[in-house]
C-alpha positions in Angstrom: -28.6 -26.9 114.0 -27.1 -27.6 117.5 -25.3 -31.0 117.5 -26.3 -31.4 121.2 -30.0 -31.2 120.3 -29.5 -33.5 117.3 -27.7 -36.0 119.4 -30.3 -35.9 122.2 -33.2 -36.4 119.8 -31.3 -39.1 117.9 -30.4 -40.8 121.2 -34.1 -40.8 122.2 -35.2 -42.2 118.9 -32.4 -44.9 119.1 -33.5 -45.9 122.7 -37.2 -46.0 121.6 -36.2 -48.3 118.7 -34.2 -50.5 121.0 -37.3 -50.8 123.2 -39.3 -51.9 120.2 -36.7 -54.5 119.5 -37.0 -55.8 123.0 -40.8 -56.0 122.6 -40.4 -58.1 119.5 -37.8 -60.3 121.1 -39.9 -61.0 124.2 -43.2 -61.2 122.3 -46.6 -61.0 124.1 -44.9 -61.6 127.5 -43.2 -58.2 127.6 -44.7 -55.3 129.5 -44.1 -51.6 128.9 -43.8 -50.0 132.4 -43.3 -46.3 133.1 -40.2 -46.6 135.3 -38.4 -49.3 133.4 -39.1 -47.8 129.9 -38.8 -44.1 130.5 -36.2 -44.0 133.2 -34.3 -47.1 132.4 -34.1 -46.8 128.6 -35.5 -43.6 127.1 -33.9 -41.1 129.6 -30.3 -42.5 129.3 -30.8 -42.6 125.5 -31.7 -38.9 125.5 -28.8 -37.9 127.8 -26.2 -40.2 126.1 -27.2 -38.8 122.7 -26.8 -35.3 124.0 -23.4 -36.0 125.4 -22.2 -37.5 122.1 -23.6 -34.4 120.4 -21.5 -32.3 122.8 -18.5 -34.4 121.9 -19.0 -33.3 118.3 -19.2 -29.6 119.4 -15.9 -30.0 121.3 -14.3 -31.8 118.3 -15.2 -29.0 115.9 -13.8 -26.5 118.3 -10.5 -28.3 118.5 -11.0 -29.6 122.0 -12.0 -33.2 121.6 -13.2 -35.0 124.8 -12.4 -38.7 124.3 -13.9 -39.7 127.6 -17.4 -38.9 126.2 -17.2 -42.2 124.3 -18.4 -43.7 127.7 -21.8 -42.0 127.4 -23.6 -45.2 126.5 -22.7 -46.7 129.9 -25.5 -44.5 131.2 -27.8 -47.4 130.1 -26.5 -50.0 132.5 -26.2 -47.4 135.3 -29.8 -46.3 134.8 -31.2 -49.8 134.3 -29.4 -51.5 137.2 -30.3 -48.6 139.5 -34.0 -49.5 139.2 -35.5 -51.4 142.2 -34.8 -55.1 142.0 -32.8 -55.0 138.8 -29.4 -55.7 140.2 -30.5 -58.8 142.2 -32.4 -60.1 139.1 -29.2 -59.7 137.0 -27.1 -61.5 139.6 -29.5 -64.4 140.0 -31.1 -64.9 136.6 -28.9 -63.0 134.1 -31.9 -60.9 133.0 -30.8 -57.4 132.1 -27.3 -58.4 130.9 -28.2 -56.8 127.5 -28.1 -53.4 129.2 -24.4 -54.1 129.7 -23.6 -56.0 126.5 -25.2 -53.5 124.0 -23.3 -50.4 125.2 -20.0 -52.4 125.3 -20.6 -53.5 121.7 -21.1 -49.8 120.8 -17.9 -48.8 122.6 -15.9 -51.5 120.8 -17.4 -50.5 117.5 -16.6 -46.9 118.1 -13.0 -47.6 118.9 -12.7 -49.9 115.9 -13.9 -47.1 113.7 -11.8 -44.2 115.1 -9.4 -45.5 117.8 -5.7 -44.5 117.7 -4.0 -47.8 118.1 -4.3 -50.3 115.2 -4.0 -53.5 117.3 -6.7 -52.3 119.6 -8.9 -51.3 116.7 -8.6 -54.8 115.3 -9.4 -56.5 118.6 -12.4 -54.2 119.2 -13.6 -54.7 115.6 -13.5 -58.5 116.0 -15.4 -58.2 119.3 -18.1 -55.9 117.8 -18.6 -58.0 114.7 -18.7 -61.3 116.6 -22.3 -60.6 117.5 -23.3 -61.4 113.9 -22.1 -65.1 113.7 -22.9 -65.7 117.3 -26.4 -64.5 116.8 -26.8 -66.7 113.7 -25.4 -69.8 115.6 -27.7 -69.1 118.6 -30.7 -68.9 116.3 -29.8 -72.1 114.5 -29.3 -74.0 117.8 -32.6 -72.7 119.1 -34.3 -73.8 116.0 -35.7 -70.4 115.1 -37.0 -70.5 111.6 -36.0 -67.9 109.1 -39.0 -65.7 108.5 -39.6 -62.2 107.2 -40.4 -60.9 110.6 -37.3 -62.5 112.2 -35.1 -61.0 109.5 -36.7 -57.6 110.1 -35.9 -57.9 113.9 -32.3 -58.9 113.1 -31.9 -56.0 110.7 -33.3 -53.6 113.3 -30.9 -54.8 116.0 -27.8 -54.8 113.8 -28.6 -51.4 112.4 -29.0 -50.0 115.9 -25.6 -51.4 116.9 -24.1 -49.9 113.8 -25.6 -46.4 114.5 -24.4 -46.7 118.1 -20.8 -47.5 116.9 -20.8 -44.5 114.6 -22.0 -42.3 117.4 -19.4 -43.7 119.8 -16.7 -42.9 117.3 -17.4 -39.1 117.4 -15.3 -38.4 120.6 -12.3 -40.3 119.1 -12.3 -38.5 115.7 -9.6 -35.9 115.1 -10.4 -32.3 115.4 -10.7 -30.5 112.0 -7.3 -30.0 110.5 -5.6 -32.5 112.8 -5.3 -36.0 111.1 -5.4 -39.0 113.4 -2.7 -41.6 113.2 -1.4 -44.3 115.5 1.6 -42.9 117.5 4.9 -44.1 116.0 3.3 -45.1 112.7 4.6 -43.9 109.3 1.6 -41.8 108.9 2.2 -40.0 112.2 5.8 -39.4 111.3 4.9 -38.1 107.9 2.5 -35.6 109.4 5.1 -34.6 112.0 7.8 -33.9 109.4 5.8 -32.5 106.5 5.5 -28.7 106.7 2.0 -27.2 106.3 1.1 -25.9 102.9 1.0 -22.2 102.4 -2.5 -20.7 102.2 
């Protein structure tokens, strides 16, 4: 099946799941509006997923497009383009999640498949920091540990993990071309070892 179609449907399902997480987080106070939900969340999920699927097509053809890792940034672009969203962000901070979640995905993707070891470590620490920070924030807020709360946490962290895996696609080596940090012993070994005869 076409990776672009798979990516688009997967991105749409991911965005819809993220919207479900937001509903659980806000509780009965949240509202599902046409513009904010379909244009601000579902549409960028569909397009970003399709772009990451296209990254897989290009990778398989030996023409990887690393810039496609930026596809999740469509979320803040779409959300903050909606009427009144940017002033709300600047004055109240509401909507910052539309920026933070894609950045965590980009960091996780680079940690999984980036080319420079030191940057992978930094990105990995940043991406994983959400786990202890979330636990500390919940403890400070006095949020009790319940089955529903744990389900919401599992939903959120699994969505971040899936996003990181997807963001790693544009950075993965093309088939037959191993990835290694420039100047590393692995890179030198691949550069000096002749290919095996068929």
